[in-house]
Phi, psi and omega in degrees: 000099185270144180257324175284135180256107186286350170284338171266346186228075192302143175230127184256145176309137180093345182293143172275116185245133163254113169273093191274125187071045195294337180063237189274357173098008191302313184289323183295316180297316177298320177292323174300312184299330185273002170099017180281169170249103199257141165241116169265125186231133186207146172282343174286103186298325183292320176287332180291316181303318178294318177297319173300323181296313188291317178305314176299316174301319184288327175296310179302325179276355183079029186277341182253142176287165178310137178097333178288145177220158184208133181225138174243136185212149169276154181186167181251128181293342177269353176214067190293132187274050181227149176290164170309143170058040181276342188229145177276337187217135171235139174233128170229111193237120182056054184232308190301335178292352180262343189255125177306313184267074188285330179292323178300317182292320177296324180298317179300310182304317185293324176301316185272355179272129181290154175297134185093349180289167185242149175220146179234130186234119173238137182220154176303131177294148189295319184293296180312310181300322181287333168298306187300320183293318184295314183290325190217123170286325180299335180301324183243331189266062175232156174301125176079008180274195187280128176255350180210157168246123180271138157272152182311297183305335177283316176301307179306318181295316175310314181299313181295323174299334177276357177100007177272165177239097182293142181236344185194155174213166169193179179239154183219158169070038181303326182291346179272343180297317181295325178297325178284326174301314173302316181299319182289329184275334182259354184112120188299340183255006185263082186272010184251005181284130191300318181292327176296314182293321179290319176293320176303320175299317178300315181292322178294318177297316177303312184294322189280318186269331184050049181297157183296315184302309184286326178297322178291317182301314182296316179298325176293318187273344184302318177295339185263314186221034171303134189285329182244152171256128183237132177234139185238137178207169179238153174265116181296153168291150178289117180313153186299313183297322173301312174312311188291322177298319184290323175293318179294322173304317179297320183295313183298310181298322182290320174298317182295324184287327177293320177294315185297332180272341185279000000 
């Protein structure tokens, strides 16, 4: 189940992709299938080991084209172990609502993204998420749980402040919103409640079979009650004047250093 729409977020074979906070790896797997050079990073070591096993299984099954690579690694989103401008594409899906320093995470993503590169950010949508918080404190008052609800304009403003240029948005997973409302109403840890079990079976059937009726229903309902808000942006190239100024500054600094040591 993908939240990022790759028809709006084009990916080319050979692109260097970072799936930040990859979780179970759903977006990393799709990028690998599309021929990218993927790094899936998460702080959860157990999930990273499972993602690595799936990467190996995909390679064994021939699911990834020649030239595609995939690496799974543990890491800290606030201190990424990569040089500046290491990636063409960065994806962070359903992660930023968990992290207190979301501005710091955005800054790190922008640092490792090359100029002209693309970024996809997905977070729970304000309306459906607000219903979950209203129905259940346990939904969000847990260690590692959701600590904020983003409004669309707030997230886009954060992205612009970080130096990104948003170019598109949409909503996804409308059929999943009622499932989480049921979970919150009957208890987030209560998987035995009949309405929760029944709706879960519907979602599994939908994911596996992808029937036209539910695809059309979700497409219609996404603008109204889509569970996720998705934003796409690019990292602008440094303007020529700024680049020249930066180069002049570096030259002056080097000259000053030479004078000081002579």
